[in-house]
C-alpha positions in Angstrom: 0.1 0.1 0.2 1.3 3.4 -0.9 1.2 6.1 1.2 0.2 10.0 0.2 2.0 12.6 1.9 -0.1 15.4 2.9 1.6 17.9 0.2 0.4 15.7 -2.3 -3.0 15.6 -0.8 -3.4 19.4 -1.3 -2.0 19.3 -4.8 -4.7 17.0 -5.9 -7.4 19.3 -4.2 -6.3 22.2 -5.8 -6.4 20.5 -9.2 -9.9 19.5 -8.7 -11.1 22.9 -7.4 -9.2 24.3 -10.6 -11.2 22.2 -12.8 -14.3 22.8 -11.3 -14.0 26.4 -11.4 -13.1 25.9 -15.2 -16.5 24.1 -15.7 -18.3 26.8 -13.9 -16.8 29.5 -16.1 -17.7 27.3 -19.3 -21.2 26.8 -18.0 -21.4 30.4 -17.3 -20.5 31.3 -20.5 -22.4 28.7 -22.5 -25.6 29.7 -20.5 -24.9 33.5 -21.4 -24.7 33.1 -24.9 -28.0 30.6 -25.0 -29.6 33.6 -23.1 -28.5 36.0 -25.6 -29.4 33.8 -28.5 -32.9 33.2 -26.7 -33.8 36.7 -26.5 -32.4 37.6 -29.7 -34.5 34.9 -31.4 -37.7 36.3 -29.3 -36.8 39.9 -30.7 -36.7 38.7 -34.1 -39.6 36.4 -34.0 -41.8 39.8 -32.4 -40.1 41.9 -35.5 -41.5 39.1 -37.9 -44.8 38.8 -36.1 -44.9 42.4 -37.0 -44.0 42.1 -40.4 -46.2 39.8 -40.9 -49.3 41.5 -39.2 -48.1 44.5 -41.4 -48.2 42.3 -44.7 -51.3 40.8 -43.9 -52.9 44.3 -43.7 -51.2 45.6 -46.6 -52.8 42.9 -48.5 -56.0 43.2 -47.0 -55.8 46.7 -48.4 -54.6 45.7 -51.6 -57.4 42.9 -51.9 -60.2 45.6 -50.9 -58.6 48.2 -53.5 -58.5 45.8 -56.2 -62.4 44.5 -55.5 -63.1 48.2 -55.8 -61.7 48.8 -58.6 -63.7 46.0 -60.3 -66.8 47.3 -59.1 -65.6 50.6 -61.1 -65.1 48.7 -63.9 -68.5 47.1 -63.9 -70.0 50.6 -63.6 -68.0 51.8 -66.9 -70.6 52.1 -69.8 -69.7 52.9 -72.9 -71.1 52.0 -76.6 -67.1 52.5 -77.8 -66.2 48.6 -79.3 -62.5 49.7 -78.8 -63.1 50.5 -75.1 -64.9 47.8 -74.4 -62.2 45.2 -75.2 -59.8 47.0 -72.9 -62.0 47.4 -70.1 -62.3 43.5 -70.2 -58.8 43.0 -70.6 -58.2 45.2 -67.4 -60.8 43.3 -65.7 -58.9 40.1 -66.6 -55.9 41.9 -64.7 -57.3 43.0 -62.1 -58.9 39.4 -61.3 -55.4 38.0 -61.7 -53.8 40.4 -59.1 -56.8 39.7 -56.9 -55.5 35.6 -57.2 -51.9 36.6 -56.6 -53.1 38.8 -53.4 -54.2 35.7 -51.8 -51.3 34.0 -52.9 -48.8 34.7 -49.7 -45.7 33.5 -51.6 -46.2 36.2 -54.2 -44.1 39.4 -53.2 -46.3 42.2 -51.8 -44.1 45.1 -53.6 -44.8 43.5 -56.9 -48.6 43.6 -56.1 -48.6 47.0 -54.9 -46.7 48.4 -58.1 -49.1 46.3 -60.6 -52.0 47.8 -58.5 -50.7 51.5 -58.8 -49.9 51.1 -62.4 -53.6 50.0 -62.7 -55.3 52.1 -60.9 -53.7 55.1 -63.0 -54.8 53.4 -66.3 -58.5 53.0 -64.6 -58.2 57.0 -63.9 -57.4 57.5 -67.6 -60.4 55.5 -68.9 -62.8 57.6 -66.7 -61.5 60.4 -68.5 -61.6 58.8 -72.0 -65.2 57.5 -71.1 -66.3 60.5 -70.1 -65.2 62.1 -73.5 -66.7 59.5 -75.2 -69.9 59.5 -73.6 -70.0 63.3 -74.0 -69.3 63.1 -77.7 -72.0 60.2 -78.2 -74.6 62.7 -76.8 -73.3 65.8 -79.1 -73.7 63.4 -81.9 -77.2 61.8 -80.8 -78.4 65.4 -80.5 -76.5 66.4 -84.1 -78.3 62.9 -85.5 -81.6 64.1 -84.1 -81.4 67.3 -85.7 -80.2 66.0 -89.2 -83.1 63.3 -88.9 -85.3 66.3 -88.1 -84.0 68.6 -90.6 -84.2 65.5 -93.4 -87.6 64.4 -92.5 -88.4 68.2 -93.4 -86.6 68.1 -96.4 -88.7 65.2 -97.8 -91.6 66.6 -96.9 -90.6 69.7 -98.7 -89.5 67.4 -101.6 -92.7 65.7 -101.5 -94.6 68.6 -101.4 -92.6 69.7 -104.2 -93.3 66.7 -106.2 -96.8 66.8 -105.5 -96.7 70.3 -106.6 -95.0 69.7 -109.6 -97.2 66.4 -110.5 -100.4 68.8 -110.1 -98.6 71.1 -112.5 -97.8 68.4 -115.2 -101.1 67.2 -114.9 -102.8 70.7 -115.5 -100.2 71.2 -118.2 -101.0 67.6 -119.9 -104.6 69.0 -119.5 -103.7 72.5 -120.9 -102.1 70.5 -123.9 -104.7 68.2 -124.8 -106.7 69.0 -128.2 -110.4 69.7 -128.2 -112.7 70.1 -131.0 -116.0 72.3 -131.6 -118.9 72.5 -134.2 -119.2 68.9 -134.3 -121.8 67.7 -137.1 -122.8 63.9 -138.0 -124.5 62.8 -141.0 -124.9 59.5 -142.8 -123.2 59.3 -146.8 -124.8 57.5 -149.4 -121.8 56.8 -152.3 -123.1 57.0 -155.5 -121.7 54.9 -158.9 -119.3 58.3 -159.6 -118.1 57.7 -155.7 -119.5 61.1 -155.0 -121.2 61.0 -151.9 -124.5 62.6 -150.7 -126.3 63.1 -147.0 -128.7 60.8 -145.9 -130.5 59.9 -142.4 -131.8 56.9 -143.7 -129.8 53.6 -142.4 -130.8 51.3 -145.7 -128.8 54.1 -147.7 -126.1 54.5 -145.6 -122.6 53.8 -146.8 -120.5 55.8 -144.8 -121.2 57.5 -141.2 -119.0 60.8 -141.1 -118.0 63.3 -138.5 -117.0 66.7 -139.3 -115.4 69.1 -136.7 -113.0 71.9 -136.1 -109.9 71.3 -134.3 -109.1 74.0 -132.1 -106.2 75.9 -131.8 -104.1 75.2 -128.8 -101.0 76.9 -128.0 -99.9 74.7 -125.2 -99.9 71.4 -127.3 -97.1 70.4 -129.2 -97.0 70.7 -132.7 -96.6 67.6 -134.7 -98.6 64.3 -136.3 -101.4 63.5 -134.1 -103.4 60.3 -134.7 -107.3 61.1 -134.4 -109.5 57.9 -133.9 -113.5 57.6 -134.2 -115.0 55.0 -132.3 -118.8 54.5 -133.1 -121.3 52.3 -131.1 -124.3 51.0 -132.7 -127.8 50.7 -131.7 -127.0 47.1 -131.0 -124.2 47.8 -128.5 -121.5 46.4 -131.3 -118.7 48.4 -132.0 -118.5 49.5 -135.7 -115.0 48.5 -136.5 -112.4 49.7 -139.3 -112.5 47.7 -142.7 -109.1 45.8 -141.2 -110.8 44.7 -137.9 -107.3 42.8 -137.2 -105.2 46.1 -137.1 -108.1 48.6 -135.9 -107.1 48.5 -132.1 -105.9 51.7 -130.4 -105.3 52.4 -126.6 -107.6 54.7 -124.8 -108.6 55.7 -121.2 -105.8 53.3 -119.9 -107.5 50.4 -121.9 -107.6 48.8 -125.5 -110.3 48.5 -127.8 -111.5 48.6 -131.4 -111.9 52.1 -133.7 -114.6 52.8 -136.7 -112.2 55.1 -138.5 -108.5 56.8 -138.2 -106.5 60.1 -139.7 -103.3 61.3 -138.9 -103.2 65.0 -139.2 -100.2 67.9 -139.1 -101.3 70.0 -136.3 -99.4 73.0 -136.1 -101.3 74.4 -133.4 -104.1 76.3 -135.2 -107.4 75.6 -135.8 -108.5 73.3 -138.7 -111.3 71.9 -140.0 -111.3 67.5 -140.1 -113.7 64.8 -141.0 -113.4 61.2 -140.0 -115.2 58.3 -141.7 -116.4 55.1 -141.0 -117.2 52.9 -144.2 -119.4 50.2 -144.4 -117.4 47.0 -144.8 -119.4 45.3 -147.5 -122.4 45.7 -149.6 -124.6 43.6 -147.8 -123.4 45.1 -144.5 -127.1 46.0 -142.8 -126.4 49.4 -141.2 -129.3 49.3 -138.4 -131.8 52.2 -137.9 -131.4 53.9 -134.4 -129.0 56.0 -131.9 -125.4 55.8 -133.0 -122.8 56.9 -130.0 -119.7 58.9 -131.4 -116.6 59.4 -129.7 -113.3 61.5 -131.1 -110.0 60.4 -129.7 -106.6 62.4 -130.2 -103.5 59.7 -129.4 -105.5 58.2 -126.1 -107.9 60.6 -124.7 -111.3 61.5 -125.4 -111.6 65.1 -127.3 -115.4 64.9 -127.7 -118.8 62.6 -127.9 -122.0 62.8 -129.5 -125.5 61.0 -130.4 -126.4 60.4 -134.1 -129.4 58.8 -135.2 -130.3 57.0 -138.4 -133.8 56.3 -139.5 
């Protein structure tokens, strides 16, 4: 068994004390560092919490602003097709930003920047739409005035056309030829081809009407076809020799004429005669009252009755 001296025992105790003191110092340092890190982390956490709260508030404000912008877009009314397309595109952009606002991973500063840009554009739209609407109101008023003027002009043109039509009708009526001093008689044709007046039906070879074609300075000079139309006592039309070619237009219709003559009218008075000639020797001329009508071109100039015994 080894014996220790008192000096050795004291030396060992001192070494143990030194070690313990060193451990205490190290533990104190470790504790200090730990406490410093703890308080630093808590401070950082508090700051992060404040930042998160601030960012959440900013996101909420951005969301409200974007929703307000959407509502404003819905109230913007315009009839301009290009502007309608622009508003639709901006609405899509705002809805896209709203989706990004709800995505917490999207940088808030980018959202702010895009929202500010959109707000500026929206203000411009308000001015443009207001100008367009003001212009449209002016155009509508102008169009209403133009339509009123056009309606009035159409009424004036219609009235003028009616007046011209009336004047044309009056001129047309004034330019029509007329006759006077009409005389009707039957004619017996002798063997020498001379004629003698008769009022007996059985001796009548022709029915002749003579008259004055009156002066008319309004009428146009030139060749004028004159027609004689005779209705016999039995209601039949005494047609001309060539029945197939003896049709003419009058009073808006067509019918047969009994005699025809083309005269050169020089606006002065003329004495004329129109004849109906019996088509054959065995044709029977009926006794009774005959109705005779004289036409110039396609209108009636005169009418007279005549009786054969």
